[in-house]
C-alpha positions as CSV (number, residue, x, y, z in Angstrom):
1,X,-118.4,-130.1,-111.4
2,X,-114.7,-130.7,-111.4
3,X,-113.4,-132.0,-115.3
4,X,-110.9,-134.5,-114.4
5,X,-108.0,-135.2,-117.0
6,X,-106.1,-138.2,-116.3
7,X,-102.6,-139.2,-116.7
8,X,-101.1,-142.6,-115.7
9,X,-97.3,-142.6,-114.9
10,X,-95.6,-145.6,-115.1
11,X,-92.5,-145.1,-113.0
12,X,-90.9,-148.6,-113.1
13,X,-92.1,-152.4,-113.7
14,X,-90.1,-153.4,-110.8
15,X,-92.3,-155.6,-108.2
16,X,-91.5,-158.0,-105.0
17,X,-93.8,-160.9,-106.2
18,X,-93.8,-163.3,-109.5
19,X,-97.7,-163.7,-110.0
20,X,-98.4,-166.3,-112.9
21,X,-100.5,-164.3,-114.7
22,X,-98.1,-161.1,-114.6
23,X,-96.3,-160.1,-117.5
24,X,-94.4,-156.9,-115.6
25,X,-91.7,-159.6,-114.3
26,X,-90.8,-160.3,-118.0
27,X,-90.3,-156.8,-118.9
28,X,-87.5,-155.1,-120.6
29,X,-84.4,-154.0,-118.5
30,X,-84.9,-150.6,-119.6
31,X,-88.4,-150.7,-117.6
32,X,-87.3,-152.1,-114.6
33,X,-84.7,-149.3,-113.7
34,X,-85.4,-146.9,-110.8
35,X,-86.7,-143.6,-112.2
36,X,-85.0,-140.6,-110.9
37,X,-86.5,-138.8,-108.3
38,X,-85.7,-134.9,-110.1
39,X,-86.9,-136.9,-113.8
40,X,-90.5,-137.9,-111.9
41,X,-90.9,-134.2,-110.7
42,X,-90.3,-132.5,-114.2
43,X,-92.7,-134.9,-115.6
44,X,-95.7,-134.1,-113.1
45,X,-94.2,-130.0,-114.1
46,X,-95.1,-130.5,-117.3
47,X,-98.3,-132.5,-117.2
48,X,-99.6,-130.3,-114.3
49,X,-99.3,-127.3,-116.9
50,X,-100.8,-129.1,-119.5
51,X,-103.9,-129.3,-117.2
52,X,-103.9,-132.7,-116.2
53,X,-105.5,-133.0,-112.3
54,X,-105.3,-136.6,-112.1
55,X,-102.6,-139.4,-111.5
56,X,-102.4,-143.1,-111.1
57,X,-99.1,-144.6,-110.2
58,X,-99.0,-148.3,-111.7
59,X,-97.6,-151.1,-113.1
60,X,-94.9,-153.5,-111.1
61,X,-95.5,-152.2,-107.5
62,X,-95.2,-148.9,-106.5
63,X,-94.8,-149.6,-102.6
64,X,-90.9,-150.8,-103.3
65,X,-90.1,-147.3,-105.0
66,X,-87.6,-145.5,-102.4
67,X,-89.3,-142.5,-103.4
68,X,-92.8,-143.2,-103.5
69,X,-93.7,-140.7,-100.7
70,X,-91.7,-137.6,-102.4
71,X,-93.8,-138.6,-105.1
72,X,-96.9,-138.6,-103.9
73,X,-96.0,-135.4,-101.5
74,X,-95.2,-133.6,-104.9
75,X,-98.4,-134.6,-106.4
76,X,-100.0,-132.9,-104.0
77,X,-97.5,-129.5,-103.9
78,X,-98.7,-129.7,-107.8
79,X,-102.4,-129.9,-106.7
80,X,-103.6,-133.0,-108.5
81,X,-106.8,-133.4,-107.3
82,X,-106.9,-137.7,-107.6
83,X,-103.7,-139.7,-106.3
84,X,-104.3,-143.0,-107.1
85,X,-101.9,-145.9,-106.0
86,X,-102.5,-149.7,-107.6
87,X,-100.5,-151.9,-105.3
88,X,-100.1,-155.3,-104.0
89,X,-99.6,-153.7,-100.3
90,X,-97.2,-156.2,-99.4
91,X,-95.1,-153.1,-97.3
92,X,-98.5,-151.7,-95.9
93,X,-98.8,-154.4,-93.9
94,X,-96.3,-151.7,-91.5
95,X,-98.9,-149.3,-90.1
96,X,-96.1,-146.5,-90.3
97,X,-95.2,-146.7,-93.6
98,X,-99.4,-147.0,-94.7
99,X,-99.8,-144.0,-92.4
100,X,-97.2,-142.1,-94.5
101,X,-98.3,-142.7,-97.7
102,X,-101.7,-141.4,-96.8
103,X,-100.5,-138.7,-94.7
104,X,-98.7,-137.9,-98.2
105,X,-102.1,-137.3,-99.4
106,X,-103.1,-140.7,-101.6
107,X,-106.8,-140.3,-102.3
108,X,-107.4,-143.7,-103.6
109,X,-106.2,-146.8,-102.5
110,X,-106.3,-150.0,-104.8
111,X,-105.1,-153.4,-103.9
112,X,-104.5,-156.2,-105.9
113,X,-105.4,-159.7,-104.3
114,X,-106.7,-162.6,-106.6
115,X,-108.6,-164.8,-103.3
116,X,-109.8,-164.9,-99.7
117,X,-108.1,-168.3,-99.6
118,X,-104.3,-168.1,-98.5
119,X,-103.7,-171.3,-100.6
120,X,-104.9,-169.9,-103.8
121,X,-103.3,-166.3,-103.0
122,X,-100.3,-167.7,-102.1
123,X,-99.9,-170.0,-105.4
124,X,-100.7,-167.2,-107.7
125,X,-98.4,-164.6,-106.3
126,X,-95.7,-167.3,-105.6
127,X,-95.1,-165.7,-101.9
128,X,-96.0,-167.3,-98.5
129,X,-98.2,-166.0,-96.0
130,X,-99.2,-163.3,-98.7
131,X,-102.9,-162.9,-98.1
132,X,-102.0,-162.8,-94.3
133,X,-100.5,-159.5,-95.3
134,X,-102.9,-157.8,-97.4
135,X,-105.4,-158.4,-94.9
136,X,-103.1,-156.8,-92.5
137,X,-102.6,-154.0,-94.6
138,X,-106.7,-153.4,-94.9
139,X,-107.1,-152.9,-91.3
140,X,-104.2,-150.5,-91.3
141,X,-106.1,-148.3,-94.0
142,X,-109.7,-149.0,-92.6
143,X,-107.8,-147.5,-89.3
144,X,-106.5,-144.7,-91.2
145,X,-110.3,-144.3,-92.4
146,X,-111.8,-144.0,-88.9
147,X,-109.7,-141.7,-87.6
148,X,-110.3,-139.3,-90.8
149,X,-106.5,-139.8,-91.9
150,X,-107.7,-141.5,-95.2
151,X,-110.5,-139.6,-96.9
152,X,-111.0,-141.7,-99.8
153,X,-112.5,-145.4,-99.8
154,X,-110.6,-148.5,-100.3
155,X,-110.9,-151.0,-103.8
156,X,-109.4,-154.0,-104.7
157,X,-108.6,-155.4,-107.9
158,X,-109.0,-158.9,-108.9
159,X,-107.5,-161.2,-112.3
160,X,-110.4,-163.6,-112.5
161,X,-108.7,-167.1,-113.7
162,X,-109.6,-170.7,-113.5
163,X,-108.1,-171.0,-109.9
164,X,-110.4,-168.6,-108.5
165,X,-113.7,-168.2,-110.7
166,X,-115.5,-170.8,-108.9
167,X,-115.1,-169.3,-105.2
168,X,-115.6,-165.9,-107.0
169,X,-119.0,-165.1,-105.1
170,X,-117.8,-166.1,-101.9
171,X,-114.5,-163.9,-102.6
172,X,-116.7,-160.5,-103.3
173,X,-118.9,-161.5,-100.2
174,X,-115.8,-161.9,-98.0
175,X,-114.0,-158.6,-98.9
176,X,-117.8,-157.2,-98.6
177,X,-118.0,-158.0,-94.8
178,X,-114.7,-156.3,-94.2
179,X,-116.2,-153.0,-95.8
180,X,-114.5,-153.6,-99.2
181,X,-117.5,-151.9,-101.4
182,X,-115.4,-151.5,-104.8
183,X,-114.3,-154.1,-106.4
184,X,-112.8,-154.3,-109.8
185,X,-112.8,-157.9,-111.7
186,X,-110.0,-158.2,-114.4
187,X,-110.5,-160.9,-117.1
188,X,-107.2,-162.5,-116.9
189,X,-104.9,-162.0,-120.3
190,X,-102.7,-164.8,-121.1
191,X,-99.5,-163.6,-123.1
192,X,-98.1,-166.0,-125.3
193,X,-94.4,-165.3,-124.4
194,X,-92.0,-168.2,-123.0
195,X,-92.3,-167.2,-119.6
196,X,-96.6,-167.4,-119.4
197,X,-97.8,-169.4,-122.4
198,X,-97.0,-172.9,-119.8
199,X,-100.0,-171.4,-117.9
200,X,-102.9,-171.4,-120.4
201,X,-104.4,-174.5,-119.4
202,X,-104.1,-173.8,-115.7
203,X,-105.4,-170.4,-115.8
204,X,-107.6,-169.5,-119.1
205,X,-111.4,-169.6,-118.6
206,X,-113.8,-168.7,-121.5
207,X,-116.6,-166.3,-121.6
208,X,-118.8,-168.9,-121.5
209,X,-117.3,-170.6,-118.2
210,X,-117.5,-167.1,-117.0
211,X,-121.8,-166.3,-117.8
212,X,-123.1,-167.9,-114.7
213,X,-120.7,-166.5,-112.2
214,X,-121.5,-162.8,-113.6
215,X,-125.4,-163.2,-113.6
216,X,-124.9,-164.0,-110.1
217,X,-121.9,-161.1,-109.6
218,X,-124.8,-158.8,-111.0
219,X,-127.2,-160.1,-108.4
220,X,-125.4,-159.8,-105.5
221,X,-124.0,-156.6,-106.7
222,X,-127.2,-154.9,-107.1
223,X,-128.7,-156.8,-103.5
224,X,-125.7,-155.5,-101.5
225,X,-124.9,-152.5,-103.3
226,X,-121.8,-153.6,-104.2
227,X,-119.7,-151.6,-106.6
228,X,-118.5,-154.0,-109.2
229,X,-116.7,-153.3,-112.5
230,X,-115.5,-155.6,-115.1
231,X,-112.5,-155.4,-117.7
232,X,-112.3,-156.7,-120.8
233,X,-115.8,-158.4,-120.7
234,X,-117.2,-157.3,-124.5
235,X,-121.3,-155.6,-123.8
236,X,-122.4,-158.7,-126.1
237,X,-121.8,-160.9,-123.0
238,X,-124.3,-158.9,-121.1
239,X,-126.5,-158.8,-123.9
240,X,-126.6,-162.5,-123.2
241,X,-128.2,-161.8,-119.9
242,X,-131.3,-159.6,-120.4
243,X,-131.5,-158.0,-124.0
244,X,-133.4,-155.4,-122.5
245,X,-131.3,-154.4,-119.7
246,X,-127.8,-154.2,-121.6
247,X,-127.7,-150.7,-121.7
248,X,-128.0,-150.4,-117.9
249,X,-125.8,-153.1,-117.2
250,X,-123.0,-151.6,-119.5
251,X,-123.6,-148.5,-117.7
252,X,-123.0,-150.2,-114.1
253,X,-121.0,-152.6,-114.4
254,X,-118.3,-151.0,-117.4
255,X,-118.7,-147.7,-116.6
256,X,-114.9,-147.1,-116.2
257,X,-114.3,-148.4,-119.8
258,X,-115.9,-144.5,-120.4
259,X,-113.5,-143.2,-117.8
260,X,-110.3,-143.0,-120.3
261,X,-107.2,-142.6,-119.5
262,X,-106.0,-139.6,-121.3
263,X,-102.5,-140.0,-121.8
264,X,-99.9,-143.0,-120.2
265,X,-96.2,-142.2,-119.4
266,X,-93.5,-145.1,-119.5
267,X,-91.2,-142.6,-117.5
268,X,-88.2,-145.1,-118.0
269,X,-88.6,-145.3,-122.0
270,X,-86.6,-142.9,-123.6
271,X,-88.7,-143.4,-127.0
272,X,-90.9,-140.9,-127.5
273,X,-93.2,-143.1,-129.5
274,X,-92.9,-145.7,-127.9
275,X,-93.5,-144.3,-124.1
276,X,-97.1,-143.3,-125.5
277,X,-98.9,-145.6,-127.5
278,X,-100.1,-147.9,-124.8
279,X,-104.0,-147.0,-126.0
280,X,-102.8,-147.8,-129.5
281,X,-101.0,-151.1,-128.5
282,X,-104.1,-152.1,-126.5
283,X,-106.9,-152.1,-129.3
284,X,-104.7,-152.5,-132.5
285,X,-102.2,-154.9,-131.5
286,X,-102.9,-156.6,-128.1
287,X,-106.8,-156.5,-128.8
288,X,-109.0,-158.0,-131.4
289,X,-112.4,-158.4,-132.6
290,X,-114.6,-159.4,-135.4
291,X,-115.1,-157.3,-138.7
292,X,-118.7,-157.6,-138.0
293,X,-118.0,-155.8,-134.4
294,X,-117.9,-153.0,-136.2
295,X,-121.6,-152.8,-136.9
296,X,-122.2,-153.1,-132.9
297,X,-124.3,-150.1,-131.2
298,X,-121.2,-150.3,-128.6
299,X,-118.2,-150.8,-130.4
300,X,-117.0,-147.6,-129.5
301,X,-116.7,-148.0,-125.7
302,X,-116.2,-152.0,-126.4
303,X,-113.0,-153.0,-124.7
304,X,-112.5,-156.0,-127.4
305,X,-110.9,-159.3,-126.5
306,X,-107.3,-160.4,-125.6
307,X,-105.8,-161.6,-129.0
308,X,-104.3,-164.7,-127.0
309,X,-107.7,-165.8,-126.0
310,X,-109.0,-165.9,-130.3
311,X,-106.1,-168.3,-129.8
312,X,-107.5,-170.4,-127.1
313,X,-111.3,-170.2,-128.0
314,X,-111.9,-168.5,-130.9
315,X,-114.5,-165.6,-131.1
316,X,-117.7,-167.6,-131.5
317,X,-118.8,-166.4,-128.1
318,X,-118.6,-162.7,-129.5
319,X,-121.3,-161.1,-131.9
320,X,-122.4,-157.5,-132.5
321,X,-125.2,-156.2,-131.2
322,X,-127.2,-154.3,-133.6
323,X,-130.6,-153.6,-132.2
């Protein structure tokens, strides 16, 4: 079995949309600048020598980076076994561009998509006809799957919020019928920055709001064998569904939390300490938990709760599991 050692390279945070819940478009100027190709190559060489064999490209939108094909190709030359791209797919509605990135040797394609309803998707992303372009990109990549050019699956990432919560089951089944069998559902994070705090009332949902839908998502995942995983849903929320089945539910639906990124590099940040502190910031600055959570049997794997969530809802729903 091949041992996987991940590095996440955040080349830039520039994006060609303005999703109303996203913090990237409020990023500082140094994180929006174009990373030089030679500099990125040097980074890849460094991590390859350190034994990293899996690289993820995300933040902002990687598809609009003018050197992304060269970057992917060089990742292949250095024998990275897994080359994962997370994108909003706008440019991949062009078949030739979709072919180029697959031919460069991307091994996993992830699309950020939040609804199957045009009005909802367009409102969230603030780009007209956004959904239509994404569906065309899906067709392009599926065509590349059928002819054997793309050898991996296609997955989608959904940011769950009040606007898409009621239709989340329909959304999952819609994409399942389009042969998308790998779905990541990310519980929304709402920043308290000036640009995003205005959306709290329109977007925020509680775990209590989500619980009835979580039960149904678990049901359809098992019934149709759809791979669904969740981000920032604490194990104690699954405990409310079935005390005896919590272990199996956590392993099936939160398992990606075990697959921890070994290292993250924001290549545009000059300060080395600043560049590598994402995991620390995520758990110690951006997220929170109760003091009692230290006693929970899942404390070591729990993703905790965004601090802004506590500001809106408190932590009354979060309770340690000790038995």
